[in-house]
C-alpha positions as CSV (number, residue, x, y, z in Angstrom):
1,M,110.3,-67.4,-46.8
2,P,107.9,-68.0,-49.7
3,P,104.3,-69.2,-49.1
4,R,104.1,-72.9,-48.6
5,N,102.2,-73.5,-51.8
6,M,104.9,-71.8,-53.9
7,A,107.6,-74.0,-52.3
8,D,105.4,-77.1,-52.9
9,S,104.9,-76.1,-56.5
10,N,108.6,-75.7,-57.0
11,E,109.3,-79.0,-55.3
12,N,106.6,-80.8,-57.5
13,V,108.2,-79.4,-60.7
14,F,111.6,-80.7,-59.6
15,N,110.2,-84.1,-58.6
16,E,108.5,-84.4,-62.0
17,W,111.8,-83.5,-63.7
18,R,113.8,-86.0,-61.6
19,M,111.4,-88.8,-62.4
20,A,111.3,-88.0,-66.1
21,D,115.1,-87.6,-66.2
22,R,115.5,-91.0,-64.5
23,Q,113.2,-92.7,-66.9
24,A,114.9,-91.2,-69.9
25,H,118.3,-92.1,-68.5
26,L,117.4,-95.7,-67.9
27,L,116.0,-96.1,-71.4
28,E,119.0,-94.4,-72.9
29,Q,121.3,-96.8,-71.0
30,A,119.3,-99.8,-72.2
31,L,119.5,-98.6,-75.8
32,S,123.2,-97.9,-75.6
33,L,123.8,-101.4,-74.2
34,A,121.6,-103.0,-76.9
35,S,123.4,-101.0,-79.6
36,L,126.8,-102.2,-78.3
37,N,125.6,-105.7,-78.2
38,A,124.3,-105.4,-81.8
39,L,127.6,-104.1,-83.0
40,Q,129.3,-107.2,-81.4
41,G,126.8,-109.5,-83.0
42,K,125.2,-110.4,-79.6
43,G,121.6,-109.2,-80.4
44,P,119.4,-107.1,-82.5
45,A,119.8,-103.3,-82.8
46,P,117.3,-101.3,-80.9
47,A,114.0,-100.7,-82.8
48,E,113.3,-97.3,-84.2
49,Q,110.2,-97.1,-82.0
50,D,112.4,-97.6,-78.9
51,R,114.9,-94.9,-80.1
52,E,112.0,-92.5,-80.7
53,R,110.5,-93.2,-77.3
54,A,113.9,-92.4,-75.7
55,R,114.1,-89.2,-77.7
56,K,110.6,-88.2,-76.5
57,L,111.3,-89.1,-72.9
58,R,114.6,-87.0,-73.0
59,Q,112.8,-84.1,-74.6
60,S,110.1,-84.2,-71.9
61,A,112.7,-84.3,-69.2
62,D,114.6,-81.4,-70.7
63,D,111.4,-79.4,-71.0
64,L,110.6,-80.1,-67.4
65,F,114.1,-79.0,-66.4
66,Q,113.6,-75.7,-68.3
67,H,110.3,-75.2,-66.5
68,A,111.9,-75.9,-63.1
69,M,114.7,-73.4,-63.8
70,A,112.2,-70.8,-64.9
71,E,110.3,-71.3,-61.6
72,V,113.5,-70.9,-59.6
73,A,114.4,-67.7,-61.6
74,A,110.9,-66.3,-61.0
75,R,111.1,-67.1,-57.3
76,A,114.6,-65.5,-57.0
77,A,113.4,-62.4,-58.8
78,K,110.4,-62.1,-56.5
79,N,112.7,-62.5,-53.5
80,R,115.0,-59.7,-54.7
81,R,112.1,-57.2,-54.7
């Protein structure tokens, strides 16, 4: 079993990713709904700043996911030794 602080570190990275992914997903859903409503003449299209914010949130979540996977790979490699 890995030292407790390594397990905590891995869990923290995954928790950060989960939170970032959820935030990005919620904004993406809201923008999709707003876009559909705009196409149907039921409201304005999402603002460019909102679309940019969604892109940045998604990129951040994706970066955290890559970091989390690298942590898992490093831990697996260490356990194989």
